[in-house]
N, C-alpha and C positions, 0 to 999 in steps of 0.2 A: 320336708317329709321323709320319714325313715323308709328307705326302699326295701328294707328287709322285714317290714311289718308282716307278722304272721296273720293271714286272713282266714285260713282254714280253721274250722272249729266244729265241735259236735253240737247238735241241736238238743234241746231239753227233752227229757222223757215226758210223756203226757201226764197231766194231773188226773187224779180220780180213777186211775186204773189199779186194780188189785189182783192181778193174775199171780199164780204161783207156778214157777217153772222148775224144771229138772236140771241137774248138772249136765253140761255138755260132754264131759269125760269122767273118768274115775278119779281125777285129781280134784279133791275137795279141800284143798289147803288155803283157799282164798281168804278166809276170815282168820284162821288160826296161825298160819305160817305162809303169808303171801310170797315170801322169797322162794318158796317151793312151787308156787302156782304158776308163775310166769317163766317162760323160756328166757334164758340169759346167756351172755357170752362172758368170757373171762375179763373182757374190757368194758362191756356195757351191761350193767345189772338191770337197766330199764329196757332192754332190747324188746321184750315181749309185751310191754305195757302200751296202752293206747295213748295217742297224743303226739307231741313233739319229742319223740324218744329215739329217733334214728338219725344217723349222720351228724352226730354232735348237736342234736336239736334243730337241724335244718330241714328234716323231712317228716311230714305228718303221717302217723301210722293210725289207720282207721280201725284196725282190728285189735283183738286181744289174743296173744299167742300163748296157749296153755301148754305147759310142759307135761310130758308123759310121766306116769308113775310106773309103768311096765316098759322097761327099756333095756337093751343089751348093748354092750360095747362091741365094736367090730374088731378091735385089735389093730385097726389101721388109723392113719392120720390123713388129713387133707390140709392144703395150704390156703389160708385166707389172708386178706389184707385188712388190718385194723387201722384206725385213725386215733392218734393221740390228740384228744380234744384240747389239751392245754397248749400244745405247740402247733396244732393243725398239720401234723406230719404223719405220713403213712408208714407202716412197717408190716412186714410179712411174719406169719407165725404158722407152724405146723401144729394143728389141733386134733385131738382124738375124735373119732366119729362114733355115732350111735344109731341104733335102729329102734323106733318106737313100736309098741304093740297094743296100745290102748284102744278100746272100742270107743266110738263116738255116738252120742245120743241126741235126739231131737229134744229141744228144751221146752216146747209148748205145742199143743195140738195145732195141726195145720194140714196143708196139702203141698205136694211137691211142685215147686215152681220151675226148677231147672236141675237137671242132672248132667254132669259132664264126666264121661268115663274115659275120654282121650286126654291123657296127661300132657300132651304137647300142644294142645289147642289153646290153653289159657295159662296166664301167670298163676292162677289159683290151682293149676293141675287138676286132678280128679276132685270134683267138689259137688256139693248139694246146696241148693237154695230152697228154703221152705217158706211158704206164704202163711201168715197168721192174721188174725183179726183181733184188734183190741175190743174186749167185750162191751165197754161202756160207750165208746164213740162209734164203733163199727168200722173204723179206719183200718186199712191193711198195714202190716209191717212184715219184714222179711229177716230171716236169719241165714247166715252163710257159714258153711263148714268146709274149709279148704285144705288142700294138699293131702288128700286122703290116699291111702294105698289101695283101698277097695271100697266100693259103694254097694250097698244092699238096702234098697228102700222101695216101698210101694207108693201108690198114688196118694193115699191118705196116711198121715202119721199122727201118733199121739205122744204126749209128753212122756219122756223117758224111753222112747222106743229107739233101739239100735238102728243106726242108718249107715254105718261104715266103720272103717278102721283108720286110725291115725297113720299118716304116711309122710312122704317127702317128695311129692310130685309137683312139678311146675314145668312150663315150657322154657323157663329161664334156667340155664345151667348154673348161673351164679347163685340164684335163690336155692337151688338144690344143694349147692355146696354149703351154704350157710345153714340149711336145715340138717345137714349131716352132723354139724357140731352143736346145733341147738334145735333138736327136733321139737315139733309142736303141732297143735291144731290151731289154725288161724280162724278165729270166730268173729263175725261182724253182725251188727243189727242195724237195719236201715228202714226208713219209712217208704211209703209208696212213691215218693218223688226221688228216691235214691239218696236222700240225705242220711247221714250217719248219726246214730245215737252212740254215746260212750258205752261200749260193751261191758266194761267193768261196773259202771253205775247200774246198768241193766241187770247184771247178775247180782250185785249187792242188794238191789231193791226188791227183786222178785224171786230170788232163790228160796226154795222150801228147805229150810235148815232145821234139823231135829234138835 
C-alpha cells in the first residue's frame, strides 16, 4: 500500500442548484487570464490554486488565493525559503514585498456566521465567515474570506456587498511573510459539516459573468 496516498479531496458541488454569485474581489481575470487571478510566487505558479498545490504537491490547499488588482510595492524585501521540487532542496531568496488594497465582497446572500477582528487569534487572521442556504435543497453552506486588513460587515449581507479589505493578517508570522510577497484573499466554500467544495469550481459554475 502506498503510504503517501493522498486522501484529502474536495466534495462535489450539489446538483440542481442554479444560484448566481458575485465576484469576491475586483479581480475578474478567472476566465480570461487565470494566471492573473491566482496569487503565485516566482517558484510556484500554482501557489494560489486549490488542491495539492503546496510544498511540492505534499500539502492540500482548501482555499483559492485571489491576487489583488490594486497593490503597491513597499520598496522593501523579505527573505523566504523556497524548495526546488526537482531536487527536494531548500534555498533562501530575498523577494520584493507588496501591500494589497482591494475591497472584498460577499458572493451570495446570507448572514454573518463568524467575524474575527483579532488578527493574532487565528491562522486566518482577521476574517469573515458567512452562512448561506442552497435554494433548492435548503442545506446550509459557508464562505470564508480570510487574512483581511479590515472588517466591515453587518448581521445580514447580500450578494456583492462589501465586507472588508484584503490584507495580510494571520497569527502565523511565517504566513504573514509569504503574504508579503504574494498578497491575496484566501477564499473557501464549505458545507454544514465542514467539508470543502473546490472554490474555483464554485466560482466557475455560479459566477454571474456579463
